[in-house]
C-alpha positions in Angstrom: -34.7 135.0 146.2 -31.6 136.3 144.4 -28.1 135.1 145.3 -29.5 133.0 148.1 -28.1 129.4 147.9 -25.8 130.6 150.7 -28.8 131.7 152.7 -30.5 128.5 152.0 -27.6 126.6 153.6 -28.7 128.0 157.0 -32.1 126.3 156.6 -32.5 123.0 158.3 -34.6 121.5 155.6 -33.3 119.8 152.5 -36.4 119.3 150.4 -36.5 120.6 146.9 -39.9 121.1 145.3 -42.2 120.8 148.3 -45.3 122.9 147.6 -45.4 126.0 149.8 -48.0 126.2 152.4 -48.3 130.0 152.1 -51.2 129.5 149.6 -49.2 131.0 146.7 -49.1 128.3 144.0 -46.2 130.0 142.3 -43.8 129.5 145.2 -42.0 126.3 146.1 -39.6 125.3 148.7 -35.9 124.8 148.0 -33.7 123.9 151.0 -35.9 125.7 153.5 -36.5 128.8 151.4 -39.6 129.8 149.4 -38.6 130.7 145.9 -40.4 131.2 142.6 -41.0 128.1 140.5 -38.6 129.0 137.7 -35.8 130.0 140.2 -36.3 126.8 142.0 -36.0 124.9 138.7 -32.7 126.8 137.9 -31.3 126.2 141.4 -32.0 122.5 141.2 -30.5 122.4 137.6 -27.3 124.1 138.7 -26.8 123.1 142.4 -28.4 119.7 142.5 -28.2 118.2 139.0 -24.9 120.0 138.2 -26.0 120.8 134.7 -24.8 123.4 132.2 -21.4 124.1 133.8 -18.3 125.2 131.9 -15.6 122.6 131.6 -13.0 120.9 129.5 -14.5 118.8 126.7 -18.1 119.5 127.9 -20.9 120.6 125.7 -21.5 124.3 125.4 -23.7 125.4 128.3 -27.2 126.4 127.4 -26.9 129.8 129.1 -27.1 133.4 128.0 -25.4 136.2 130.0 -26.7 139.7 130.8 -25.8 142.6 133.0 -26.9 146.1 133.8 -24.2 148.6 134.9 -24.8 151.2 137.5 -22.6 154.0 139.0 -22.2 153.8 142.8 -22.2 157.6 143.1 -18.5 158.2 143.4 -15.3 157.3 141.5 -14.9 156.3 137.9 -16.0 152.7 138.0 -19.4 151.3 136.9 -20.4 147.9 138.1 -23.1 145.3 137.9 -23.9 141.7 138.6 -23.9 139.1 135.8 -27.3 137.3 135.4 -27.6 134.0 133.8 -30.6 132.6 131.8 -30.7 128.8 131.6 -32.5 127.0 128.8 -33.9 124.0 130.6 -35.8 121.9 128.1 -37.1 125.1 126.4 -38.0 126.8 129.7 -35.9 130.0 130.2 -35.0 130.4 133.9 -32.9 133.2 135.4 -30.4 132.7 138.1 -27.6 134.7 139.7 -25.1 131.8 139.7 -22.9 129.9 137.2 -20.7 126.9 137.6 -17.4 125.6 136.2 -15.1 122.6 136.5 -12.3 123.8 138.8 -9.7 122.7 141.3 -10.0 124.6 144.7 -6.6 125.2 146.4 -6.7 124.7 150.1 -3.0 124.0 150.5 -1.0 125.7 153.1 0.8 128.9 151.9 4.2 130.3 152.6 4.7 132.7 155.5 7.3 135.4 156.1 10.1 134.7 158.5 8.3 136.8 161.1 5.3 134.5 160.9 3.0 136.7 158.8 1.3 135.0 155.8 2.4 136.1 152.3 -1.1 135.6 151.1 -3.1 137.7 153.5 -6.6 136.3 154.4 -6.0 133.2 152.2 -8.6 130.5 152.8 -10.8 133.0 154.7 -11.8 135.8 152.4 -10.4 134.4 149.1 -8.9 131.3 147.5 -7.3 130.3 144.2 -9.3 128.1 141.9 -7.6 126.6 138.9 -9.2 125.8 135.6 -8.0 125.2 132.0 -7.3 128.3 130.0 -9.7 127.1 127.3 -12.5 126.9 129.9 -12.0 130.5 131.0 -11.8 131.6 127.3 -15.1 129.9 126.7 -16.6 131.8 129.7 -15.2 135.1 128.4 -16.8 134.4 125.0 -20.2 134.0 126.7 -19.6 137.4 128.4 -18.8 139.0 125.1 -21.8 137.5 123.3 -24.2 138.4 126.1 -23.0 141.8 127.2 -20.8 143.1 124.4 -17.8 143.5 126.7 -14.3 142.0 126.3 -12.9 140.7 129.6 -9.5 141.7 131.0 -7.1 139.3 132.6 -7.0 141.3 135.8 -7.4 139.0 138.9 -6.1 135.9 137.1 -2.7 134.2 136.9 -1.8 132.3 133.8 0.6 129.3 133.9 1.7 128.6 130.3 3.6 125.5 131.4 0.3 123.8 132.5 -2.1 125.9 130.4 -4.0 126.6 133.6 -5.5 129.8 134.9 -5.7 130.7 138.6 -8.6 132.9 139.6 -8.6 134.8 142.8 -12.1 133.9 144.0 -13.6 135.9 146.8 -15.5 134.3 149.7 -18.0 135.8 152.1 -16.5 135.5 155.6 -17.7 138.3 157.9 -20.1 137.7 160.7 -23.7 137.5 159.4 -22.6 136.6 155.9 -23.4 133.1 154.6 -20.1 131.4 153.9 -19.5 129.2 150.9 -20.5 125.6 151.4 -18.2 122.6 150.8 -19.8 119.3 149.6 -18.0 116.0 149.0 -19.3 113.1 146.8 -20.8 110.2 148.8 -19.9 107.5 146.3 -17.0 108.1 143.9 -18.1 105.2 141.7 -21.6 106.5 141.2 -22.6 108.1 137.9 -25.4 110.1 136.4 -28.3 110.8 138.7 -27.0 108.4 141.3 -24.3 110.9 142.3 -25.0 112.7 145.5 -23.0 114.9 147.9 -22.8 115.6 151.6 -22.1 119.0 153.0 -19.2 118.9 155.5 -19.1 122.6 156.4 -18.0 125.9 154.9 -14.9 126.3 152.8 -13.3 128.2 155.7 -14.1 125.3 158.1 -12.7 122.7 155.8 -9.6 124.8 155.1 -8.9 124.8 158.9 -8.6 121.0 158.9 -4.9 120.0 158.2 -5.9 116.8 156.5 -8.1 118.8 154.0 -5.3 121.2 153.1 -5.0 119.8 149.6 -6.2 120.7 146.1 -9.8 119.5 145.6 -11.2 118.9 142.2 -14.9 119.4 141.4 -17.4 122.0 140.4 -17.3 125.5 141.7 -20.5 127.6 141.8 -20.0 131.4 141.6 -21.7 134.7 141.5 -19.9 137.1 139.1 -19.7 140.8 139.1 -18.4 143.2 136.4 -16.5 146.5 136.7 -15.9 148.9 133.8 -14.0 152.2 133.9 -16.1 155.2 132.9 -17.1 158.7 134.0 -19.9 159.4 136.5 -22.1 161.1 134.0 -21.8 158.7 131.1 -22.3 155.0 131.2 -19.5 153.2 129.4 -20.5 151.2 126.3 -18.7 148.2 124.8 -16.7 148.5 121.6 -14.7 151.6 122.6 -11.5 149.7 123.5 -12.2 149.4 127.3 -12.3 146.0 128.9 -14.5 144.7 131.8 -13.0 143.2 134.9 -14.8 140.2 136.4 -14.8 139.3 140.0 -15.8 135.7 141.0 -17.3 135.0 144.4 -17.3 131.4 145.4 -20.7 130.3 146.6 -20.4 126.5 146.8 -18.2 123.6 145.9 -19.1 120.1 144.9 -15.9 118.0 145.1 -15.0 114.6 143.6 -11.9 114.2 145.7 -8.3 115.3 146.1 -5.9 115.7 143.2 -2.1 115.8 143.2 -1.9 116.6 139.5 -1.9 120.3 140.0 1.0 122.2 141.6 -0.4 124.9 143.9 0.6 128.6 144.0 2.4 129.1 147.3 2.9 132.8 147.1 2.2 135.7 144.8 4.4 138.8 144.9 1.4 141.0 144.0 -0.2 140.0 147.3 2.8 140.4 149.6 2.1 142.7 152.5 
């Protein structure tokens, strides 16, 4: 099961390591889906225990990054998905997801005088997530170490006054696509393994509620893809001066609450239509 926490959201069950009844001892159940033991271990590590995520003043995550670029058959761009190997007490487990401390911006955006939004499809197909510049720099350093590629700033907006970076995070939104889940902490005073969360809907559903149109702080869980310019016949290699572009797709959010310490972006000229 690759990239399937979103698919798992559709399952009615919420068990974690229930032994599968299929007779395959190497498969276990995680949120209604049968997955391999190591993948289940990594899913629990990232989604349930919220371990090894990138954040301000947090220990360096015990993760290695890897990717394999492929050419789609047309154009000049090669692309691939980033894969993440977690060192969980000496056990190396692969997963398609990575997490970071972020603020998710669900605030209302400006509209043109004719009623059209300045940020087309905002809150439906994409959102801004804010994080410290140092956190994104750390993430880029892991990309460089694992893949050899330097990362461009394309798709990010840097605010030097706050030392924050805004990432334009994509979201699945079309019919048949699993939408990113939105979870809120049950007890804000809990700590450690006593912390638990409740799912209150998809990000799109939460964004449609006026009282939720705020900036929510928490942990964002993403899949990440990479694009590199090249030629159809020759795979690009790092070190030649080219940079890779990263695209973050928001898969799930675990929120601690609302913050008023971050000023939201209300429009972006590059996205005016």
